[in-house]
VOGU-3710 file (C-alpha; in Angstrom, 3 decimals, decimal comma):
1> mperrpatya> -0,004/0,159/-0,050  1,392/3,525/-1,062  2,480/5,471/2,004  0,136/8,330/2,766  1,523/11,796/2,967  1,144/13,410/6,316  -1,633/16,029/6,792  0,895/18,872/6,711  2,350/17,917/3,257  2,203/20,945/0,910
11> aperprrgrr> 3,131/20,921/-2,728  6,398/22,832/-3,586  5,337/26,236/-4,504  5,785/27,553/-7,995  6,830/31,144/-8,634  3,731/33,030/-9,540  3,674/35,003/-12,757  1,637/38,299/-13,185  -0,632/39,188/-15,976  1,862/41,138/-17,879
21> erarrlhptg> 4,555/38,277/-17,752  1,918/35,882/-18,977  0,850/38,172/-21,967  4,465/38,562/-22,901  4,689/34,864/-23,356  1,899/34,996/-25,836  3,188/37,901/-27,853  6,125/40,299/-27,159  3,749/43,111/-27,539  1,525/41,864/-24,841
31> aravahlvig> -1,271/40,814/-27,101  -2,071/37,669/-28,723  -0,884/37,164/-32,389  -3,513/37,650/-34,768  -3,553/36,886/-38,394  -5,472/39,829/-39,807  -4,387/43,515/-40,141  -6,281/45,645/-37,581  -7,552/48,921/-39,027  -9,112/51,268/-36,507
41> vpptsgsaat> -8,419/54,364/-34,315  -6,652/53,651/-31,094  -8,293/54,875/-27,977  -6,971/58,325/-26,505  -5,374/58,618/-23,128  -7,755/57,596/-20,234  -10,538/56,334/-22,680  -11,378/52,580/-23,358  -11,782/50,889/-26,862  -15,070/49,726/-27,733
51> gtttpalpap> -16,611/47,727/-30,240  -14,059/44,850/-30,705  -12,563/41,898/-28,556  -9,457/41,767/-30,676  -6,441/42,981/-28,684  -4,754/46,044/-30,108  -1,696/45,828/-32,135  1,096/48,624/-32,059  -0,260/51,367/-34,389  1,455/51,434/-37,705
61> eppispavva> 2,633/54,744/-39,390  0,801/56,420/-40,811  -2,036/56,260/-38,020  -4,449/53,372/-38,414  -8,039/54,434/-39,764  -11,540/53,624/-39,822  -11,740/52,629/-43,469  -9,537/50,604/-45,924  -9,317/51,105/-49,691  -7,498/49,016/-52,231
71> ltiddyprpt> -6,436/49,961/-55,712  -6,208/47,575/-58,610  -4,513/48,267/-61,926  -5,478/46,127/-64,771  -3,444/44,633/-67,813  -0,104/45,780/-68,658  -0,118/48,718/-70,962  2,760/50,873/-71,465  1,408/53,940/-69,388  1,200/51,769/-66,319
81> leilvsllaa> 4,885/51,875/-66,173  5,700/55,136/-67,829  3,184/57,176/-65,863  1,166/55,518/-63,113  4,134/53,792/-61,314  5,884/56,950/-60,514  2,619/58,713/-59,488  1,922/55,954/-56,921  5,347/55,604/-55,529  5,620/59,375/-55,079
91> rrlpwtsaln> 2,455/59,167/-52,912  3,865/55,706/-51,172  0,341/54,357/-52,336  0,401/50,400/-52,536  -1,522/48,716/-55,340  -2,295/45,287/-56,939  -1,384/44,565/-60,502  -3,609/42,391/-62,481  -1,488/40,844/-64,906  -1,952/38,304/-67,769
101> adtvddgymy> 0,719/35,508/-67,536  1,246/35,869/-71,453  2,859/39,176/-70,327  5,930/37,174/-69,673  6,355/36,836/-73,597  7,981/40,085/-74,819  5,811/41,840/-77,290  2,476/40,342/-75,940  -0,577/42,406/-76,552  -4,330/41,481/-76,496
111> apwstglswa> -5,562/44,750/-78,064  -3,762/47,474/-79,899  -3,828/49,697/-76,947  -2,547/46,957/-74,482  1,083/46,829/-75,683  3,577/46,582/-72,694  7,210/46,876/-72,469  9,121/43,685/-71,361  8,793/41,286/-68,429  12,152/42,831/-66,953
121> nvaalpsalv> 10,100/46,069/-66,392  7,363/43,903/-64,515  10,115/42,149/-62,546  11,460/45,656/-61,381  8,136/46,821/-59,899  8,786/47,580/-56,109  7,552/44,462/-54,436  6,986/46,644/-51,004  4,182/48,554/-52,772  3,137/46,314/-55,584
131> emanhgashr> 1,538/42,725/-55,570  0,769/40,772/-58,667  -2,609/39,108/-59,089  -3,692/36,551/-61,762  -5,754/38,078/-64,650  -5,800/35,018/-66,717  -3,217/33,892/-69,319  -4,479/35,702/-72,432  -7,266/38,183/-71,573  -9,402/36,442/-74,303
141> ditdpaavda> -12,541/34,617/-74,520  -12,352/30,748/-73,948  -14,884/28,828/-75,492  -13,171/25,264/-75,332  -13,640/23,698/-71,876  -10,367/21,941/-72,385  -8,530/25,278/-72,484  -9,684/26,620/-69,260  -7,107/24,967/-67,168  -4,137/26,549/-69,008
151> eitgslarlr> -6,064/29,932/-69,067  -6,576/30,104/-65,244  -4,246/27,553/-63,386  -1,596/27,636/-65,993  -1,520/31,516/-65,715  -1,271/31,400/-62,100  1,608/28,925/-62,205  3,593/30,945/-64,740  3,125/34,205/-62,912  4,443/32,577/-59,807
161> sapparvvqg> 7,487/30,919/-61,297  8,889/34,008/-63,738  11,712/35,649/-62,079  11,936/36,879/-59,815  9,591/34,439/-58,134  6,885/36,379/-56,345  3,680/35,484/-54,097  0,717/35,605/-56,236  -2,382/34,981/-54,173  -5,357/36,470/-55,916
171> wvppgsdypg> -7,702/36,555/-58,931  -8,753/39,780/-60,622  -11,242/38,989/-63,391  -10,373/40,119/-66,910  -13,351/41,152/-69,368  -13,572/37,823/-70,697  -16,005/35,074/-70,843  -15,346/31,425/-70,111  -17,564/28,335/-70,556  -20,228/28,945/-67,791
181> lalktppqar> -18,711/31,915/-66,451  -19,525/35,298/-67,971  -17,102/38,040/-66,915  -17,752/40,401/-69,995  -21,147/39,493/-71,389  -24,019/40,643/-69,054  -25,057/39,644/-66,685  -21,446/39,188/-65,421  -20,407/36,852/-62,601  -20,720/39,120/-59,422
191> giadyqssva> -20,708/36,694/-56,501  -19,583/33,392/-55,106  -22,626/31,685/-56,443  -21,781/32,582/-59,864  -18,247/31,259/-59,511  -19,468/28,098/-58,086  -21,725/27,237/-60,876  -19,093/26,599/-63,387  -15,942/24,572/-63,817  -14,080/27,754/-64,676
201> grsilndhaw> -15,252/29,425/-61,425  -14,544/26,604/-59,249  -11,091/26,434/-60,524  -10,525/30,136/-59,796  -11,926/29,544/-56,172  -9,800/26,575/-55,664  -6,446/27,832/-56,803  -6,554/31,181/-55,427  -6,548/32,866/-51,834  -9,069/35,341/-52,992
211> algqdprpqd> -11,090/36,331/-56,035  -12,755/39,594/-57,104  -16,178/39,709/-59,164  -17,373/42,319/-61,717  -19,371/45,196/-59,966  -20,012/47,154/-62,222  -18,058/47,560/-65,511  -16,995/50,972/-66,941  -19,562/50,770/-69,746  -22,304/50,413/-67,309
221> avgpvitwpr> -24,201/53,199/-65,847  -22,307/54,883/-62,936  -23,110/53,332/-59,467  -24,421/52,116/-57,244  -21,851/52,808/-54,579  -20,973/49,445/-53,064  -18,610/49,017/-49,826  -17,863/45,814/-47,966  -17,664/45,065/-44,226  -14,170/44,626/-43,076
231> dghpvpvpgr> -14,170/42,343/-39,819  -10,970/40,552/-40,181  -12,634/37,831/-42,500  -12,387/37,647/-46,309  -15,443/38,727/-48,300  -16,381/35,883/-50,858  -15,853/37,517/-54,361  -16,231/41,058/-53,447  -16,834/43,441/-56,340  -14,908/46,583/-57,107
241> qwldfphgag> -15,735/49,944/-58,255  -14,405/51,482/-61,491  -12,447/54,629/-61,666  -12,212/54,875/-65,371  -15,773/56,023/-66,446  -15,913/58,239/-69,433  -15,458/61,965/-69,035  -13,357/61,481/-65,718  -16,477/60,750/-63,854  -14,820/58,173/-61,759
251> lqsggdpagg> -12,078/60,452/-60,655  -13,823/63,921/-60,009  -16,990/65,897/-60,589  -16,733/69,593/-61,432  -13,074/69,425/-60,698  -13,652/67,989/-57,346  -12,164/64,429/-56,564  -14,250/63,884/-53,692  -17,174/64,363/-55,773  -16,462/61,596/-58,553
261> fgglcvaaai> -17,678/58,014/-58,243  -14,447/56,836/-56,550  -14,696/59,715/-54,114  -18,208/58,893/-53,249  -17,071/55,151/-52,862  -14,244/56,135/-50,529  -16,585/58,626/-48,432  -19,243/55,830/-48,027  -16,520/53,406/-46,831  -15,330/56,069/-44,178
271> arghgailgl> -18,967/56,737/-43,094  -19,841/52,999/-42,802  -16,558/51,856/-41,280  -16,124/49,652/-44,509  -13,857/48,842/-47,335  -13,589/49,665/-50,927  -11,828/48,219/-54,047  -11,100/50,672/-56,798  -10,129/49,528/-60,425  -8,307/51,443/-63,108
281> htahlvgqgg> -7,206/50,712/-66,884  -4,241/53,093/-67,719  -4,714/52,492/-71,321  -7,828/54,630/-70,998  -5,711/57,915/-69,956  -6,071/60,468/-72,669  -3,465/59,856/-75,422  -2,695/56,432/-74,415  -4,292/54,648/-77,192  -7,372/53,442/-75,164
291> qdrydlgqls> -10,896/55,103/-74,975  -9,487/58,471/-73,503  -11,917/58,284/-70,472  -9,681/60,765/-68,177  -6,884/62,843/-68,266  -3,699/63,131/-66,169  -4,858/66,007/-63,987  -8,061/64,001/-62,816  -5,909/60,926/-62,105  -3,313/63,056/-60,265
301> gfldhltglr> -6,085/65,012/-58,344  -7,729/61,704/-57,208  -4,594/60,118/-55,988  -3,786/63,377/-54,069  -7,404/62,993/-52,546  -6,497/59,404/-51,480  -3,086/60,434/-50,199  -4,635/63,336/-48,183  -7,189/61,119/-46,580  -4,630/58,553/-45,693
311> dagriavvrv> -2,030/60,983/-44,193  -5,184/62,522/-42,024  -5,736/58,816/-40,577  -9,086/58,514/-42,100  -8,278/55,569/-44,637  -5,692/53,026/-45,109  -4,543/52,233/-48,744  -3,488/48,764/-48,949  -2,968/45,849/-51,519  -6,015/43,653/-52,149
321> sdwmsakvva> -4,408/40,620/-50,318  -4,027/42,956/-47,067  -7,467/44,203/-47,623  -9,034/40,963/-47,708  -7,633/40,402/-44,091  -8,111/43,817/-42,814  -10,065/44,690/-39,867  -11,865/48,010/-39,174  -12,213/48,598/-35,490  -14,842/50,981/-34,336
331> r> -14,132/53,459/-31,573
//
């Protein structure tokens, strides 16, 4: 029979750790590590944060904000490199480049106004500000079901392997139609149910961490303003709002960038504590071979508007991959 301990026995005393020490074991900042980017306004001295149960992370620079905006630039026309890249870099605005994998081939073009330079120019884009997203291999309609895999999955593999190898997570839809998945012909695929109903759509959802829908296209009537809740969880196939409407309507109204369709989307995201995704084709810049929908002054004015809102702490401008995992924190 095992010997009984005397009634006076006491277990060896373990050193007690305070709450702060236990917290440091979870995360060096004293908060549990979280997988998403927290977007919000930190409480002022003497006040308490409300509206979230997620521990606050150290505030980034510039100050975190109550809305989050992502910019997508489609295709690979020459003015993207010759004009837009420097405009965005000067303002420290990150963006997502929607690329066709056939861009790897020097001289590739899918339309007379889509001529790029070379893959070396793509490779030189600053990875700290620019992420690449799959835009399909050729930007052409696919009618043969047997060709869908090469257009979608093959494109993704080629973009990932082209030197220098980059992380390519997302799908930005081209204005093209695939068997069972209309991304050009109305009604376009605008939600996850549309993607799930076809082999092409399911391939997109399976192969990518995120995918965007078509909401609406530039030739559609302007509006409506659509924003998306950002609660730290991805939105299944969110639509983006176009900036390149004819007559500069996406970038300004009466010379005011806040009054254009893009400005209205950003204002709605701020008011709702939401996020917005804004899309642009640089080929439609006046004089660049496209449809002359906006001019350089309108584009620069809108980018200045975004920069001002960002510097004032009212929005964060991020790449789409960061937008997908962002969390807006209410005060």
